[in-house]
Backbone bond lengths (Angstrom), bond angles and torsions (degrees), N, CA, C in turn:
res aa  C-N    CA-C-N  psi(-1)  N-CA   C-N-CA  omega(-1)  CA-C   N-CA-C  phi
1 X - - - 1.488 - - 1.549 107.88 -
2 X 1.342 119.83 -40.56 1.427 119.80 175.76 1.473 110.72 -64.38
3 X 1.410 121.29 -37.87 1.443 120.47 -177.85 1.476 110.22 -64.46
4 X 1.403 118.96 -40.02 1.444 124.20 -174.61 1.566 102.49 -63.83
5 X 1.411 113.81 -46.15 1.477 117.45 -178.32 1.508 116.16 -56.03
6 X 1.364 111.95 -42.28 1.522 120.77 178.92 1.495 108.99 -67.25
7 X 1.323 120.73 -39.81 1.477 119.65 -177.71 1.609 107.58 -69.71
8 X 1.303 114.93 -38.23 1.448 116.44 174.51 1.518 116.09 -59.58
9 X 1.326 112.50 -40.90 1.458 123.54 178.51 1.479 110.05 -63.22
10 X 1.265 116.07 -45.22 1.577 120.71 -178.61 1.535 107.25 -68.24
11 X 1.386 121.24 -36.64 1.450 120.46 175.70 1.496 113.01 -62.70
12 X 1.385 110.33 -43.83 1.483 115.44 -178.46 1.520 109.98 -63.63
13 X 1.357 117.90 -40.29 1.567 117.14 -179.57 1.529 106.06 -71.70
14 X 1.318 126.99 -32.49 1.409 123.43 176.22 1.553 109.22 -64.28
15 X 1.267 116.99 -44.09 1.409 118.30 -178.19 1.525 114.62 -69.38
16 X 1.323 117.77 -29.93 1.416 121.45 174.96 1.555 109.36 -71.67
17 X 1.382 115.50 -36.85 1.466 114.36 177.43 1.501 113.38 -66.67
18 X 1.377 117.83 -28.98 1.375 119.80 -179.12 1.560 112.33 -72.54
19 X 1.368 109.31 -37.49 1.553 120.34 -178.32 1.632 105.56 -64.92
20 X 1.378 111.81 -50.61 1.477 112.51 -179.91 1.508 116.83 -58.74
21 X 1.322 114.25 -31.49 1.497 120.16 176.67 1.473 114.70 -63.36
22 X 1.256 121.55 -25.47 1.499 125.11 -174.80 1.531 106.31 -103.23
23 X 1.407 122.91 -17.04 1.311 119.85 -179.97 1.615 118.49 -74.05
24 X 1.211 119.54 148.17 1.650 117.41 177.36 1.394 106.94 -52.09
25 X 1.473 113.99 136.80 1.418 117.34 177.57 1.582 107.41 -112.68
26 X 1.258 121.11 151.51 1.404 122.04 175.50 1.535 116.25 -54.68
27 X 1.307 121.77 136.67 1.407 120.63 175.81 1.582 109.69 -60.64
28 X 1.388 112.85 126.08 1.466 117.17 175.90 1.546 111.74 -92.43
29 X 1.276 116.83 157.22 1.451 122.46 -177.11 1.606 103.22 -81.47
30 X 1.300 120.23 138.70 1.468 127.77 170.57 1.490 108.06 -77.88
31 X 1.387 112.83 179.17 1.489 117.27 169.66 1.549 109.66 -78.39
32 X 1.248 116.71 101.83 1.562 118.63 -166.67 1.573 103.81 -69.26
33 X 1.318 122.53 -11.93 1.448 117.32 178.93 1.483 114.55 -98.99
34 X 1.387 115.73 12.96 1.431 118.94 -177.06 1.611 109.85 -90.93
35 X 1.331 117.50 -17.79 1.341 117.38 -175.73 1.594 114.44 -160.76
36 X 1.245 116.38 173.29 1.470 120.07 175.48 1.533 111.56 -97.33
37 X 1.320 118.09 -24.61 1.441 123.86 -175.59 1.566 107.77 -132.95
38 X 1.389 112.02 153.52 1.453 118.15 174.01 1.479 108.53 -137.16
39 X 1.385 117.30 154.23 1.419 123.28 164.29 1.497 112.34 -111.92
40 X 1.479 108.52 134.24 1.509 113.55 178.48 1.517 104.82 -82.20
41 X 1.403 114.34 133.63 1.505 115.48 174.64 1.423 105.14 -144.08
42 X 1.338 111.00 155.64 1.501 125.49 176.74 1.472 109.72 -96.06
43 X 1.353 119.40 131.17 1.570 121.86 176.88 1.483 100.53 -135.23
44 X 1.390 114.60 116.37 1.427 118.07 178.51 1.478 117.81 54.17
45 X 1.385 114.37 37.41 1.462 123.46 -175.97 1.514 117.53 76.77
46 X 1.308 115.51 -0.98 1.477 115.48 177.94 1.499 109.66 -106.68
47 X 1.283 118.55 143.08 1.404 127.32 -179.60 1.508 113.01 -86.54
48 X 1.319 118.77 140.04 1.507 119.85 176.88 1.460 106.73 -150.80
49 X 1.339 113.22 153.76 1.548 119.00 170.35 1.457 113.04 -103.57
50 X 1.389 110.56 117.94 1.518 118.33 -176.13 1.486 103.47 -97.44
51 X 1.333 118.33 135.14 1.431 125.81 178.71 1.584 110.31 -70.01
52 X 1.183 121.45 139.90 1.405 128.66 172.80 1.556 107.52 -93.86
53 X 1.375 115.29 103.58 1.387 115.93 -174.84 1.486 113.69 -75.10
54 X 1.268 118.85 -38.35 1.457 124.74 -175.09 1.567 108.91 -117.62
55 X 1.269 114.63 109.09 1.544 118.41 178.47 1.458 101.08 -101.67
56 X 1.449 114.58 140.67 1.430 120.10 173.40 1.499 113.65 -50.40
57 X 1.308 121.24 132.05 1.399 124.29 176.91 1.469 109.54 -71.81
58 X 1.382 110.01 123.63 1.474 114.69 -178.74 1.522 110.61 -157.66
59 X 1.373 115.26 116.64 1.541 117.19 179.16 1.589 107.56 -100.74
60 X 1.246 111.84 157.90 1.537 115.23 172.79 1.438 113.05 -61.14
61 X 1.304 121.28 -32.99 1.438 122.44 174.43 1.487 114.05 -67.10
62 X 1.331 119.37 -21.04 1.465 119.20 175.56 1.479 115.04 -69.34
63 X 1.304 115.74 -22.90 1.447 120.85 -178.24 1.512 114.44 -96.05
64 X 1.483 111.32 109.30 1.446 113.09 179.92 1.583 107.45 -114.95
65 X 1.387 111.84 175.84 1.513 114.39 177.31 1.492 111.45 76.42
66 X 1.354 121.11 -5.04 1.441 118.89 -179.53 1.574 106.60 -132.07
67 X 1.288 121.17 39.61 1.432 125.57 -173.41 1.529 110.84 -58.78
68 X 1.325 124.49 -45.87 1.419 122.97 178.81 1.639 113.09 -59.32
69 X 1.237 116.19 -42.98 1.332 120.54 177.60 1.555 114.08 -65.94
70 X 1.316 113.64 -39.17 1.413 122.25 179.22 1.589 110.97 -65.33
71 X 1.294 114.25 -43.79 1.377 121.76 -179.67 1.562 112.90 -61.29
72 X 1.383 115.93 -43.48 1.485 118.62 -179.41 1.464 110.38 -70.07
73 X 1.370 117.02 -44.28 1.566 113.94 -178.21 1.512 109.17 -70.42
74 X 1.340 123.24 -41.19 1.486 119.32 178.79 1.538 110.97 -58.32
75 X 1.336 113.16 -46.18 1.506 113.01 176.79 1.498 115.60 -54.90
76 X 1.294 117.12 -49.85 1.418 120.67 -175.86 1.515 110.68 -59.14
77 X 1.400 114.18 -51.04 1.438 122.67 176.51 1.425 115.31 -54.69
78 X 1.354 116.93 -43.03 1.587 120.97 -174.78 1.612 101.17 -69.14
79 X 1.378 121.06 -42.32 1.339 118.26 177.73 1.587 113.92 -54.84
80 X 1.332 113.55 -44.64 1.380 122.53 179.62 1.568 113.88 -55.31
81 X 1.344 116.31 -51.34 1.498 119.30 -178.67 1.588 107.65 -68.79
82 X 1.275 119.94 -28.14 1.444 122.27 174.61 1.499 115.60 -75.33
83 X 1.273 120.20 -1.79 1.468 125.10 178.56 1.576 112.06 77.24
84 X 1.294 115.10 19.03 1.388 121.70 177.55 1.622 113.05 -88.60
85 X 1.151 122.47 162.54 1.543 121.82 171.56 1.522 113.21 -55.15
86 X 1.323 119.73 134.59 1.431 123.73 -179.76 1.510 108.78 -155.99
87 X 1.343 115.00 160.58 1.439 121.90 -167.58 1.561 110.83 -108.81
88 X 1.341 117.06 150.66 1.495 120.18 162.09 1.521 107.63 -62.99
89 X 1.292 112.14 150.69 1.550 112.21 -170.92 1.662 106.97 -129.51
90 X 1.293 113.16 138.91 1.447 124.23 173.13 1.503 110.23 -114.65
91 X 1.318 120.82 114.50 1.447 123.41 177.10 1.484 107.01 -103.32
92 X 1.308 114.96 123.14 1.489 117.16 -174.94 1.542 105.90 -131.68
93 X 1.305 114.49 166.46 1.510 119.69 172.53 1.416 113.95 128.65
94 X 1.305 118.89 -160.38 1.467 127.72 -172.11 1.530 111.46 -57.87
95 X 1.378 114.28 136.51 1.354 121.76 -179.82 1.539 111.33 -68.11
96 X 1.381 115.11 145.69 1.443 121.53 173.63 1.625 112.07 76.59
97 X 1.305 121.02 14.30 1.411 123.50 -178.31 1.561 119.93 -94.82
98 X 1.456 111.42 -5.34 1.477 116.87 170.90 1.508 111.90 113.10
99 X 1.282 118.99 19.36 1.453 119.96 178.86 1.523 110.70 -59.89
100 X 1.311 115.09 -59.70 1.568 115.75 -179.37 1.545 111.55 -68.90
101 X 1.270 118.34 -31.80 1.466 118.10 174.34 1.470 116.65 -59.56
102 X 1.330 115.48 -36.74 1.514 120.82 178.48 1.527 109.50 -68.91
103 X 1.280 116.95 -33.75 1.479 114.74 178.30 1.581 110.77 -71.02
104 X 1.424 110.40 -43.78 1.610 109.15 174.15 1.393 113.49 -59.39
105 X 1.403 121.35 -35.97 1.381 125.98 179.02 1.545 113.16 -60.74
106 X 1.334 114.25 -43.01 1.478 118.18 175.00 1.449 112.82 -61.91
107 X 1.387 117.96 -37.62 1.465 122.97 174.74 1.436 111.30 -55.20
108 X 1.342 114.78 -54.59 1.475 117.31 -178.37 1.487 116.13 -58.46
109 X 1.385 114.56 -37.28 1.446 121.85 -173.48 1.612 111.09 -75.28
110 X 1.246 110.65 -34.02 1.537 116.20 -171.64 1.504 114.33 -109.62
111 X 1.407 117.27 3.94 1.405 122.19 179.94 1.634 107.94 -62.53
112 X 1.269 120.31 -38.17 1.463 119.85 178.76 1.546 111.88 -57.52
113 X 1.286 116.44 -30.03 1.490 119.42 177.60 1.531 115.24 -87.59
114 X 1.268 113.18 5.19 1.599 117.43 173.71 1.455 111.37 105.36
115 X 1.233 123.15 11.15 1.568 124.13 174.34 1.450 109.42 -73.05
116 X 1.350 115.08 133.74 1.487 126.44 176.81 1.473 109.13 -131.33
117 X 1.348 116.81 167.71 1.549 118.78 -175.15 1.553 105.89 -140.77
118 X 1.255 118.44 135.89 1.463 128.74 170.99 1.490 108.14 -123.16
119 X 1.461 115.57 115.87 1.359 117.25 172.78 1.484 117.73 -95.43
120 X 1.384 114.17 132.79 1.444 119.30 -169.13 1.624 105.61 -128.92
121 X 1.360 116.82 125.14 1.464 120.71 172.54 1.458 107.42 -71.12
122 X 1.387 114.83 159.50 1.452 120.53 -169.29 1.564 106.25 -72.84
123 X 1.437 117.51 -26.66 1.383 116.23 177.48 1.557 118.40 -72.67
124 X 1.354 110.83 -3.03 1.403 117.81 176.85 1.488 113.94 -113.20
125 X 1.239 115.17 12.30 1.489 119.68 -179.74 1.485 120.08 -64.29
126 X 1.323 106.68 -22.08 1.551 112.13 176.67 1.489 113.58 -68.24
127 X 1.379 118.93 -15.46 1.320 121.58 -179.50 1.540 112.04 -97.13
128 X 1.335 116.24 11.58 1.500 118.70 178.43 1.544 111.60 -57.14
129 X 1.258 121.07 -41.12 1.482 118.25 -176.23 1.570 109.69 -56.81
130 X 1.351 118.23 -42.33 1.437 121.74 178.08 1.567 112.71 -62.46
131 X 1.420 111.68 -39.52 1.446 108.67 178.71 1.524 116.14 -69.65
132 X 1.262 112.57 -34.96 1.595 115.00 177.78 1.400 107.71 -68.03
133 X 1.297 122.70 -43.61 1.528 126.80 -179.37 1.609 108.16 -56.63
134 X 1.366 116.81 -38.43 1.367 116.74 176.85 1.474 122.59 -62.08
135 X 1.443 109.75 -41.49 1.474 117.54 -174.85 1.610 112.43 -96.44
136 X 1.364 114.29 -1.70 1.393 117.42 -173.54 1.571 113.76 -56.51
137 X 1.323 120.38 -33.78 1.409 121.54 -175.56 1.540 114.97 -100.83
138 X 1.370 113.60 6.17 1.452 119.95 172.61 1.537 115.37 -75.72
139 X 1.339 116.28 145.19 1.458 114.63 178.32 1.480 119.09 -77.94
140 X 1.453 118.44 -9.66 1.358 119.70 176.10 1.580 111.57 -78.94
141 X 1.392 112.65 171.67 1.450 117.62 178.98 1.529 105.29 -112.73
142 X 1.330 116.74 131.87 1.432 120.87 -168.77 1.596 107.57 -119.75
143 X 1.376 112.73 133.37 1.406 123.43 171.25 1.471 105.05 -95.43
144 X 1.251 126.48 125.58 1.490 130.63 168.26 1.619 101.44 -89.53
145 X 1.290 111.90 115.12 1.551 115.92 -177.92 1.474 114.27 -110.19
146 X 1.423 111.20 121.61 1.535 115.81 176.31 1.512 106.41 -111.73
147 X 1.280 116.17 110.59 1.545 118.91 -178.92 1.477 108.61 -92.89
148 X 1.373 109.96 143.40 1.491 125.30 174.43 1.505 106.22 49.43
149 X 1.336 118.88 60.88 1.396 128.49 -176.35 1.444 112.82 -90.83
150 X 1.342 116.27 124.06 1.556 125.54 165.58 1.400 109.06 -152.75
151 X 1.292 115.42 158.46 1.536 123.33 -173.77 1.594 102.86 -127.11
152 X 1.345 105.91 154.45 1.479 116.69 166.53 1.609 104.76 -105.12
153 X 1.286 114.63 161.19 1.480 114.52 177.12 1.380 116.85 -58.07
154 X 1.426 117.73 130.13 1.460 124.32 174.56 1.481 113.12 89.45
155 X 1.326 121.98 6.59 1.439 120.95 175.39 1.436 115.05 -73.23
156 X 1.345 120.12 134.91 1.457 120.78 -167.82 1.573 111.89 -67.69
157 X 1.350 115.52 -30.74 1.512 117.34 -176.94 1.562 108.38 -64.83
158 X 1.266 116.61 -22.02 1.511 118.61 -176.18 1.669 106.47 -64.93
159 X 1.238 113.55 -50.37 1.491 116.74 -175.44 1.586 109.04 -71.08
160 X 1.301 112.11 -35.33 1.515 111.94 175.86 1.591 113.94 -63.50
161 X 1.285 118.60 -41.29 1.311 120.35 178.80 1.545 114.28 -70.73
162 X 1.263 115.97 -34.94 1.477 123.74 178.08 1.510 106.35 -63.29
163 X 1.280 119.69 -42.91 1.444 120.20 -175.60 1.601 110.75 -72.50
164 X 1.381 112.35 -34.15 1.459 114.66 -178.47 1.579 111.36 -72.32
165 X 1.187 114.84 -33.16 1.566 120.34 -176.69 1.548 107.28 -68.85
166 X 1.293 114.52 -50.08 1.527 114.13 -176.05 1.562 103.41 -168.59
167 X 1.402 118.45 118.93 1.369 117.35 169.83 1.554 109.27 132.81
168 X 1.261 118.29 -9.72 1.537 117.43 174.44 1.511 109.12 -77.48
169 X 1.307 119.37 156.88 1.495 122.99 172.54 1.491 112.28 -64.03
170 X 1.302 112.87 -36.80 1.532 124.15 179.15 1.545 106.19 -79.29
171 X 1.387 116.63 123.23 1.421 114.66 172.92 1.404 114.32 -79.26
172 X 1.393 120.38 149.87 1.449 123.12 -179.50 1.410 113.22 -72.86
173 X 1.354 119.71 148.92 1.387 123.14 -176.75 1.560 113.86 -62.11
174 X 1.385 122.08 141.78 1.565 122.30 -176.53 1.430 109.22 -65.35
175 X 1.351 119.78 -20.89 1.509 118.94 -177.41 1.520 110.30 -96.26
176 X 1.243 124.47 24.15 1.373 126.62 178.87 1.628 111.93 -133.75
177 X 1.317 113.87 128.37 1.502 117.99 167.40 1.536 111.62 -129.98
178 X 1.283 114.24 157.81 1.413 117.88 -170.70 1.605 102.84 -113.54
179 X 1.276 120.36 120.04 1.479 129.33 171.76 1.493 109.86 -109.68
180 X 1.411 115.67 122.24 1.478 117.97 177.11 1.550 108.75 -120.50
181 X 1.241 116.62 156.10 1.538 121.92 168.17 1.548 105.12 -123.27
182 X 1.288 110.17 144.76 1.501 120.17 178.25 1.465 115.18 -156.82
183 X 1.398 117.12 149.67 1.503 114.85 168.36 1.457 114.06 -90.41
184 X 1.442 113.88 0.55 1.463 114.79 176.78 1.575 106.40 -111.58
185 X 1.358 111.71 132.41 1.428 115.97 -172.68 1.481 112.28 -65.37
186 X 1.474 111.52 -34.53 1.457 112.94 -176.71 1.535 109.99 -117.91
187 X 1.274 115.84 25.51 1.490 127.23 168.16 1.474 119.75 61.10
188 X 1.416 113.96 -5.64 1.411 121.10 178.27 1.551 111.18 -121.60
189 X 1.293 117.17 159.68 1.557 113.76 179.29 1.564 105.83 -72.96
190 X 1.292 112.99 151.96 1.534 118.03 176.05 1.445 111.79 -119.52
191 X 1.192 118.09 129.76 1.478 123.68 -173.27 1.601 112.12 -114.03
192 X 1.300 115.34 152.42 1.495 119.03 -177.97 1.576 109.21 -62.17
193 X 1.304 116.34 -32.08 1.460 118.95 -176.88 1.550 110.62 -66.40
194 X 1.362 115.85 -23.18 1.535 117.63 176.99 1.562 111.05 -61.85
195 X 1.357 115.75 -32.54 1.446 119.39 -177.00 1.492 111.58 -67.98
196 X 1.380 117.93 -20.20 1.414 118.11 -174.25 1.587 112.05 -70.79
197 X 1.290 109.60 -22.16 1.603 113.52 -178.52 1.510 112.32 -79.98
198 X 1.350 121.99 -1.50 1.368 121.78 177.78 1.630 112.47 -67.77
199 X 1.174 114.12 147.19 1.504 117.63 -173.15 1.542 106.57 -133.90
200 X 1.382 119.66 142.97 1.405 126.33 163.37 1.390 117.34 -105.08
201 X 1.433 118.83 136.42 1.404 120.84 174.39 1.474 116.21 -86.47
202 X 1.174 118.62 -175.90 1.497 121.16 -169.94 1.584 111.34 -65.98
203 X 1.352 119.33 -20.56 1.367 123.11 172.25 1.585 117.09 -89.05
204 X 1.356 112.78 -2.04 1.383 115.47 179.09 1.457 117.35 92.07
205 X 1.389 115.49 3.34 1.363 119.21 -179.67 1.508 109.80 -76.50
206 X 1.360 115.16 143.16 1.478 119.24 -170.78 1.575 103.95 -103.99
207 X 1.398 113.54 134.19 1.394 128.03 -174.84 1.507 109.34 -124.00
208 X 1.373 115.32 119.86 1.527 117.07 -177.35 1.555 108.57 -76.11
209 X 1.352 116.41 144.22 1.409 120.18 179.15 1.516 113.00 -73.54
210 X 1.440 112.18 -176.42 1.487 112.19 -173.47 1.507 111.55 -70.19
211 X 1.298 124.67 -30.88 1.451 124.26 179.36 1.475 110.36 -63.31
212 X 1.195 121.42 -39.86 1.452 129.95 -177.63 1.624 105.36 -68.65
213 X 1.285 113.77 -48.89 1.588 118.65 -171.95 1.577 103.23 -66.85
214 X 1.340 117.01 -34.46 1.520 118.93 178.00 1.537 112.53 -61.22
215 X 1.343 112.70 -47.12 1.495 118.21 178.55 1.461 114.19 -62.28
216 X 1.296 120.93 -35.76 1.381 127.14 -177.15 1.526 117.42 -81.84
217 X 1.386 111.64 -21.27 1.502 119.34 -173.39 1.536 111.23 -63.88
218 X 1.367 115.11 -37.60 1.532 112.40 -175.08 1.537 109.19 -70.56
219 X 1.375 116.18 -49.69 1.477 115.75 -175.41 1.466 110.34 -64.22
220 X 1.283 122.04 -29.96 1.479 122.93 -179.82 1.504 113.31 -64.19
221 X 1.352 115.09 -25.81 1.511 118.61 179.24 1.580 111.75 -73.21
222 X 1.274 122.12 -14.48 1.398 125.47 171.74 1.537 103.20 -74.69
223 X 1.280 115.77 123.05 1.501 121.38 179.75 1.578 111.52 -64.52
224 X 1.396 117.17 -35.20 1.343 121.92 -170.31 1.460 109.78 -125.71
225 X 1.428 118.02 121.66 1.441 126.59 174.61 1.545 106.79 -96.54
226 X 1.250 121.13 131.89 1.500 124.48 168.79 1.519 108.99 -128.31
227 X 1.402 114.91 124.64 1.360 121.44 -171.60 1.542 111.27 -109.27
228 X 1.298 116.77 138.87 1.527 123.12 176.97 1.467 109.49 -115.60
229 X 1.285 111.83 149.03 1.504 116.84 -173.23 1.732 107.76 -128.62
230 X 1.349 109.52 156.46 1.435 113.24 -177.35 1.595 108.18 -64.95
231 X 1.332 114.96 150.68 1.378 123.30 177.43 1.548 112.56 -66.91
232 X 1.288 118.10 143.19 1.472 125.38 165.32 1.501 103.80 -69.67
233 X 1.422 112.50 169.95 1.468 121.19 -176.71 1.570 105.75 -68.85
234 X 1.239 116.95 -39.10 1.546 121.50 179.81 1.506 111.19 -63.86
235 X 1.343 114.22 -38.35 1.513 115.20 -175.76 1.546 109.52 -71.17
236 X 1.435 110.74 -38.92 1.444 120.45 179.53 1.507 110.16 -63.24
237 X 1.312 118.93 -46.43 1.470 120.65 176.72 1.450 113.70 -61.02
238 X 1.398 117.10 -36.58 1.492 117.08 -174.75 1.511 108.64 -69.59
239 X 1.331 117.51 -39.56 1.411 122.63 172.42 1.536 115.06 -56.94
240 X 1.270 115.90 -45.05 1.464 122.77 179.23 1.565 106.83 -62.44
241 X 1.297 117.60 -45.45 1.454 120.36 -175.97 1.648 106.60 -62.39
242 X 1.268 118.56 -46.17 1.394 119.51 -176.01 1.602 111.08 -67.11
243 X 1.370 120.96 -35.15 1.374 122.09 176.25 1.606 110.41 -70.17
244 X 1.392 119.81 -40.75 1.409 121.71 171.31 1.494 113.15 -53.69
245 X 1.315 117.35 -44.90 1.421 121.81 -176.40 1.561 109.34 -69.74
246 X 1.347 118.50 -30.77 1.398 123.53 173.36 1.567 110.57 -62.26
247 X 1.271 115.79 -44.77 1.486 119.99 177.37 1.491 115.90 -77.87
248 X 1.316 116.90 5.55 1.372 117.23 172.34 1.529 118.73 87.72
249 X 1.287 115.33 14.99 1.508 121.88 -172.11 1.544 106.17 -81.36
250 X 1.322 123.19 128.91 1.509 121.53 -174.51 1.471 109.67 -69.42
251 X 1.403 109.44 162.91 1.472 113.00 -173.91 1.482 116.65 -58.73
252 X 1.384 115.36 -39.29 1.465 118.44 175.40 1.480 116.37 -55.53
253 X 1.400 111.67 -43.62 1.519 116.05 179.34 1.591 111.08 -68.40
254 X 1.330 112.53 -32.44 1.456 114.03 174.68 1.459 114.09 -60.84
255 X 1.324 116.92 -45.17 1.413 122.58 -179.99 1.564 110.43 -65.01
256 X 1.347 116.79 -31.79 1.561 121.00 178.66 1.491 107.59 -71.67
257 X 1.299 121.09 -27.46 1.448 126.99 -171.31 1.580 115.82 -75.50
258 X 1.330 110.49 -9.93 1.528 113.90 -167.96 1.587 109.67 -63.23
259 X 1.310 117.87 -45.32 1.398 117.52 178.97 1.460 119.70 -63.57
260 X 1.382 112.66 -38.23 1.514 119.16 176.48 1.559 109.29 -65.78
261 X 1.386 115.94 -36.45 1.395 120.24 -179.88 1.563 113.56 -62.50
262 X 1.336 114.74 -35.88 1.531 122.01 178.80 1.411 108.28 -72.05
263 X 1.354 118.66 -41.26 1.549 121.11 -178.10 1.599 102.84 -66.78
264 X 1.360 121.02 -46.39 1.427 117.72 -178.66 1.457 112.60 -55.00
265 X 1.401 121.06 -40.02 1.451 124.67 -178.74 1.530 108.41 -65.74
266 X 1.361 112.42 -41.92 1.476 116.79 -177.13 1.448 113.91 -65.59
267 X 1.340 117.44 -32.36 1.471 122.26 179.92 1.647 107.96 -74.14
268 X 1.267 111.70 -34.56 1.543 116.73 179.99 1.544 109.74 -81.22
269 X 1.282 118.77 -15.90 1.427 119.35 177.80 1.570 110.67 70.55
270 X 1.296 113.96 29.68 1.533 121.33 -176.75 1.475 112.98 -159.63
271 X 1.348 116.68 134.53 1.485 120.32 161.53 1.506 115.05 -105.75
272 X 1.314 124.02 104.67 1.400 124.54 -174.26 1.515 107.55 -148.80
273 X 1.355 114.71 168.00 1.417 117.46 172.18 1.441 117.82 -61.53
274 X 1.288 117.60 -29.34 1.440 123.62 177.27 1.501 110.06 -68.21
275 X 1.214 116.58 -45.17 1.476 121.79 179.09 1.537 109.49 -68.44
276 X 1.310 119.66 -37.75 1.468 121.05 178.70 1.536 110.62 -68.25
277 X 1.252 118.35 -33.43 1.474 123.45 176.26 1.461 109.13 -67.87
278 X 1.388 122.50 -46.52 1.385 125.05 178.06 1.579 116.34 -59.20
279 X 1.340 110.75 -40.55 1.520 119.86 176.66 1.573 105.87 -58.31
280 X 1.356 112.94 -58.27 1.399 118.79 -175.48 1.419 117.67 -51.04
281 X 1.299 114.11 -39.91 1.590 120.86 176.43 1.447 111.11 -61.94
282 X 1.358 113.31 -44.48 1.452 116.23 -177.24 1.569 111.66 -73.47
283 X 1.302 117.57 -41.02 1.497 119.13 174.54 1.542 112.69 -60.69
284 X 1.327 118.87 -42.36 1.427 123.39 -172.76 1.609 102.64 -73.08
285 X 1.359 115.85 -37.45 1.593 116.08 179.28 1.526 109.28 -60.09
286 X 1.382 116.97 -37.13 1.469 120.34 -176.95 1.469 111.40 -79.50
287 X 1.433 121.72 1.11 1.400 124.72 177.18 1.541 103.22 -133.30
288 X 1.398 114.23 74.41 1.557 116.85 -173.64 1.546 108.94 -69.25
289 X 1.388 120.94 -26.64 1.449 116.14 -179.98 1.562 117.42 -64.56
290 X 1.439 108.14 -22.95 1.384 112.64 -177.66 1.465 115.66 -99.40
291 X 1.430 114.03 -18.59 1.471 121.61 -175.36 1.434 108.21 -73.00
292 X 1.370 114.97 148.76 1.414 124.39 173.21 1.398 111.92 -119.08
293 X 1.290 118.60 167.19 1.603 123.03 172.72 1.385 110.37 -60.80
294 X 1.309 116.55 138.24 1.432 124.59 -177.51 1.533 103.60 -77.99
295 X 1.384 110.71 135.25 1.487 117.11 -174.92 1.512 109.00 -95.39
296 X 1.344 121.47 -14.84 1.472 122.44 -176.82 1.463 115.41 89.74
297 X 1.379 117.14 -11.07 1.382 120.39 178.42 1.560 112.25 -89.11
298 X 1.323 118.83 137.50 1.501 122.05 -174.63 1.339 110.23 -79.89
299 X 1.370 122.16 141.06 1.563 120.92 172.64 1.419 112.16 -72.00
300 X 1.326 118.08 172.21 1.519 117.14 -164.06 1.496 113.62 -66.46
301 X 1.247 130.29 -30.33 1.414 126.10 -171.84 1.504 113.85 -125.22
302 X 1.313 118.62 24.80 1.526 119.17 177.34 1.546 106.20 -83.90
303 X 1.281 114.26 131.87 1.462 119.78 175.96 1.505 107.00 -113.45
304 X 1.393 118.48 100.07 1.415 125.11 173.48 1.519 117.13 -59.12
């Protein structure tokens, strides 16, 4: 009888261990001294913060041609690390013009004052309350970073982010801000049919319908909007020149590359720092006698 009971007890303990393995576990704190940035990841249904050991080197002085945007973001972030009032930030606009790089540059510049960063994919935004609760008592200041953010109708992360920014019963921690980059100003797709719900009152004032109000409501919860714009031809060529110099292309060859650089941008349908970098790599690779080993340091005005 006792042997049968012991076997039953062992089977029950084994079953409980298996059930506990698949149940959601509380988010545990990482080694906060191991890195300046972390990525939130799901493994087997459990969330964890993975340290980012190697962050792309980027200094604020490396980013040129975006001085107004840089000044606004640096000022807001500096206020944040000083414990002064600061806003959540939405950076929108042309692709490849330095939105994400500017956030990384702020991290490098202000890390000595306690700034840290946690990158969260939009699919994991429903776990934001757990992340905020984990860092709420820390002395550091945390930016929750959502890169290339956009939503389709009905995605759960949309509602979670909306509540966290402004509207939840629980207030967000004062040591956490949300910075997001997006190519969509309002983060949701906009359709022609949405405009059909606009109405005019008797004075001619235009009122947006519910569909439009819903699309605007998330982006409006970011206190600071920073817009980025496509490069002019001269700005694009300046970045090309600096990348070619970085790869060791001689001055005469750089001058000869101008026409090819313009064709490259035309074929890509974009003039940006990213496109300039890609052209310079291709051009330098086709001139191996002049190319040098890549050092990993970014030239002064490349916008990745």
